[in-house]
N, C-alpha and C positions, 0 to 999 in steps of 0.2 A: 511970168512962168514960162520956162524952155521945155519944148517937148520936140523931142527926136522921133520923127514917124519914121519907121523901119520897116520897108517891103520886105516880106519874106516869101519865097516861093516854097511850097508845101507840098512836095511830090510823093505820090503813093499815101496821100492821107485816108482812101478809102480805105485802106487794110484795117485789121484789128487794133494793132497797135497806134497807128498813124492818126485813127479818128478818136479813141479813146484816152490815150494818154497824151500825144502829143497835140492835138486839137482843144480837145475838150476839156481835156483837165488841165492844159497848160496855156496854150497862148489864148484860147477864147476867155478863160479866167483871167490872166492878167490883162487883155483888153477890158474885162467887167472890172476889175478894181483900179483901173484908172492908169495902165500903164506899170512900168517898174520903176519905182521912185528910188533917184539918187540922191537928191536931197531935198529939201523943203520946196526948192523953186524949180526943180529939174526931173523930167519924167524921160523913160524910152516907151513909145507907144509900139507896139507892133501893126504891122497892115499887111496880112498875109493873103497872098492868092492861092487858091485852092487846086492843086494840077492832081490828074488822074485818068484813066482811061474809060471810065463808065460816067456819061454827062448825067443820067439820072441820079448816081450816088452823089454825086458834088453838089447837084441842086439838094437834096435833102441835108448836107450837111449843110449848106450854107442858108438853108430855112431856118435849122435846129440853132444854129449858131449867130446870126444875124450877119454875118461876112456876105460881103456881096459881089466877092472877086473870084472867079473858077475860070479851069481853063482844061481841056483835054491837049492843048497844044503848048508844051514846055517850051519849045523854042521860042515861041511869041513872049512869055514872061522872063527867059533869058535874056533877051534883047531891050528889055524894058531897064533903062537905067535907073528906076525908082527902086528896082528890087537889087539889093544889094547882098540878101542872104540867100542861098538855096540850102535846102533840108530836103532829104532823102529819107526815106520808110518805106520804099519798095521791097522787094523780094532782092535778095543777097545778089545774086548772078545779073539783076538789071542795074547792080546801085555804081559799077566802077565808072563805066562809060556814061552816065547822067555825069557823075562828079568830074569825070575829064571835061566833059562840055561846059559846064557851070564853071569851072576854074578859067577855060579858055576865054567865058564872057566875063571875066574880072570879080565874080562873086564869091563873097565869103562862106565858107562850107561846115554845115553841120550835118552828122550823119547817125542814123542807127547801126548798130553794130549785128552781125559781124560786118566791119566798113568794106569787106571784097570778099573773093573764095579763095586767095592765098597771101601770104606773108609778102611775097614778092610785090603783088599787085598793090595791096594796102599799104606797102612802103614807097612805093611809085606815087600814089596818089598823095601821101604826107609829102613826098619831095616836090610833086609839082605844084601843090600849094605854098611851100615855103619859099621855092625859087619865085612864085610869083607874086611874092608878100602879099597872100593872103590869109586871114585868121581862117583856124581850121578847129574843128573838135568833134568828138562822138560823144554818143550817149555811154553813160555810165551810172545810172540812174540807183543803182543799189548801193551807192556811198551815201545817198539821203536818205535810206527808210529810218526811220525810228531806232528799230532795233540795233542796226548796226552803226548809227551815231551812239547809241548807249554803249556798245560794246568799245568803239575807240576812246569814249572818256574815261571808260574802266581802266583801259592800256596806260591812257594819258596820266592816270591818278596812281599806278604801279598797284591795281587790287590785283592783279594773277601772279606777281611776283615774276618769276621765269616761266615762260609761257610754252607748255611742252607738246599741245596738239589742239587741232581743231576737227571735229568732227560736223560734216552739212550735211542735211537732208534735203532735199527737194524733189518736189514732184507730186503728181495726184493722177489720178485714173481717169485718162482721156477717151471717152465712148468711141467707141468703134465706126458710127455712123450709121449702123443699121436700123436699130430699133431705137437709141436714142443718139440726137444730134451732136457731133462731136465739137468740142470747145475750141478747137484749133484747126487752121486749114490744113488741107489736105497736102500741099506742096511740103511741109515738115515730115511727112514720112516718104518723100520719095529723094532718092541720093540724086538722081538724074538733073532735079530740080533745086539742088543745093541745099536739102533738108537734114536733117539729122540732130541728135541733142547733144552728141559731142562738140559740134560746130556750132551752136546755139548758145549751150551753158558754160564750156570750158573758157570762151571770151568773158561770161562775168565773172568765174572766179578768178581769174588772172587778174582781173583788177580789184577785185574784193580781196584776194589774199596780199598783191602786192601793197597796195595801200593801206592795209588795216593790220597786218601780221609781220609781214616780211617778203622780199623779191623770191618770185618761184624759181627753184636752182635746177629742177628734174621733175619730172611725169612718170607713173606708170599705168595705163589704162586700160581698159577692157569694155567694150562697145556691146552689145547684141540688138537685134531685133525680137521682141518678146512677141507681138501683134504682127502676123505676118501678112493679114488683109484687111483694110477698112474700106470704109464707103467715102466717096468725094461729095461735094458739095451739090452734085447733079444726080446724088442716089445710085452713082455707078461705082462697083466695085473694083478695088485697085490692089495691087501687090503692093506691099512695104519694103521698102528698098534701102531706107535710111535707117540707122539704130535710132531705137526707142527709148533705151537705158545705156547709163555709161556708170561705172565703178572706177573710180579713178583717186590715186593715191599721191601726193605732189611733198618734195621735200623743198621747204624753205629754208631761206638762210636763218643763221643762229639754229639750226639743228630742229626746229620746229615741224612736226610730221601733221599735215592736211591731207584728211580723207573726205571727199564728195559721193556719195550717191543720189544721181540724176535720172529722172524715171518719168516718162508718162503712162507707165503700167505698173502703178504703185497706190493702193488705197493709203489714204492718211489717217494714222493713228499717233499723233504728235501735235502740239500744240499750235503749228502753221503749217504753210504750203512750203514752207523755208525754214529750217532751223539751225542755228550754229551754234554747236557746243564747243567753247573753249575751257581745256583744262591746264591750270597752273599750279606752282608748288605752294602758292600762298591762299587759291581760292578757284573758282571756277563759274562759269555763266553759259546761259541758254538764251541764245535771241531770236525772236521769230522775225516778222517782218516790221511789228510795232513794238511789241513788249520784251523785257530782258529781264532775267532772274539771277540771281547769285547764291552763292553758298561759300561763304568764308570757310579757311581752314579750321577755325575755333566752332564751325557749327556741323561740320562734316562727320558724320554717323560713323560706327565701328561694326560694320555687320562679319558676320560668321557663316561660311557656307555650309547651311544645313537645311538638305533637300526633304527631309522627313518630317520638318513641322512648318507650318505656315510662318511667311516671313513676319517676323515682329516691327518691324520698322516701314514705315510708310516713308519712302523716299521722295514724295512731292514736299515732305514736311521739311522744315531746315534751310528752304529757300525762300528768298526776299526779293519781291517785286522792286525794281529801279523805278523810282517816283518819277512823274513826269515835273520836269524841270525848267520845261520850254515848249513852244508850241512847234508841230513840225507840219512843213507845207506838203503836197505832193512833191514826189522826189521828181520826176520828171519837169516840173515845174519849176523845181529848185533851180536845176541844172540850165533850162532855160534863159530864168534870171541872169543867171552868171553869164552865160553867152553873150547874151545882149549887152551887158554891162562890157564885156570883154571887146566887144566889134564898137562900141560906141565911145567908150572911156577908156580902153586899152588896159582895163583892170585883168590882173594874171589867170590862166584858165589853163592849166596843165594838161588837163584832160583832151589833147589834141590827138590829130590821126596815126602819130607814132605810138600813142597810146591804146589806140584803136588795133592797130599792126599786132601789138603784143598780144592782144587778146587771141586774133587769127593764128599768130605763131603758136599759140599753145593748144588749140582746139587741132594745128596740124600736128604738132607733137604728140599729141592724145590719141590722134588717129595712127600715126606712125608705130607708136606704142604698141596700140592692140596689133597692129597687123604683124609686128617685128615678136610682140608677145616679149617684150624686155623693156626696162628703165631707159627713158630718152633724155637727155641734159637738154637745157634749156639756155641756148646763145644769147650774150648780149645782141640788143639791136641796134 
C-alpha cells in the first residue's frame, strides 16, 4: 500500500468558512475516511497544521478534530519542507501577501475566493505561481453542489433546447446583531475591511455562469446598503459601509440573459437559500443547493391573465423532481480531493488562480457598473 502524506498549511482556519467547510467537512473527513483513494493500492493522506491568530481557538479545533499540529507562526510552517501546500482562508485583504510568501517558500497554493482585492493583484498571484512552476487553485465549491450538478446533466442531455435565461435568487436575513446574534462576521459589512456582497458573490456567479451556461460578456449591476447599522462580535454598534444587496444582470455568450438578486437583507420564501431557474425553448428547471425540478414543454400549463378570479392553476404541479442518481459528497471536500490529486498525481485541475482572477474581475466590473450606472463589458484575461 502506497500512502502519500501531504503537509498542508491551513491558514485562517479559525474563521467560519475555514472551520466548517474546509476543516471539519473536508480535511478532517478525508482523514477520517482513510485519505483520498487513487487506486486500490494508493492513497493521499492530508497532514494539516492549523494556523491562526487565536491560540485558544486553535487548541479547540485540534481537540475537536484530533489534529495535533497548530501554530500562530505561519513563517515557521512555511519553512518546514514537509508542508508542500499552502491553503488560505483568511479575510480577503490578508490573502495576497500571505500567498506571495508561500510562493517564495515554494508551496503549492490553494485559496478561498476572492483571491485578492483587485484583478491586477489576482493575476499577479497567478503569474507568480506559474513562473515558479507551482500548482495553484481557487475554491469554486458551487460547481459540485448537487443541484448545480443536476442542472449541468440536463444541459448535457439537451433537455432545455435553446437556453433563454437564468434567474438566480440568493440570500437570507442576516440579523443585525443587537437582539439576535448575526450569522456572518461584521467585516462583511465594512468596505474598509474589503466587505460587501458584490465582491463576495459575483466571484461565485462568474464561475457558475462561465462553467455551466456560457461565458459572461457584460454586466449591469446595482448595489445598495439596505441595513445602515449593525452590532459587531463585541456588542459594539458600527456603521455599515459596504453593500449588503446586489441586483445584477449578465449578458452571456449565445444570447443568454442571466439575472441574479443577491441579498443579506431578504426573507426567504423559496425552495432554498440559492435557487436558479433556467428557461429554455423545450423546458425549464429550478435548482436549489441539492434538489432540482423540471417542467418539460409538454407539461407547461397555459395560463390566462384574469385577476378577477382565483388562479385555477397550481403552478407547482407539472414539475418533476430530478431523481437521485448518484451520491453527492460535500462540495468543498470534493474539490479538495481533486486538488490533492492534482498536486500528487498531476491530474487536471482547471480551477486555478486565473479562474479566481476572473471572479475578482466580474466583481470589479459590477462595482464599476454601479458607480457609472451603465453596462460594462468583460474583457478576456
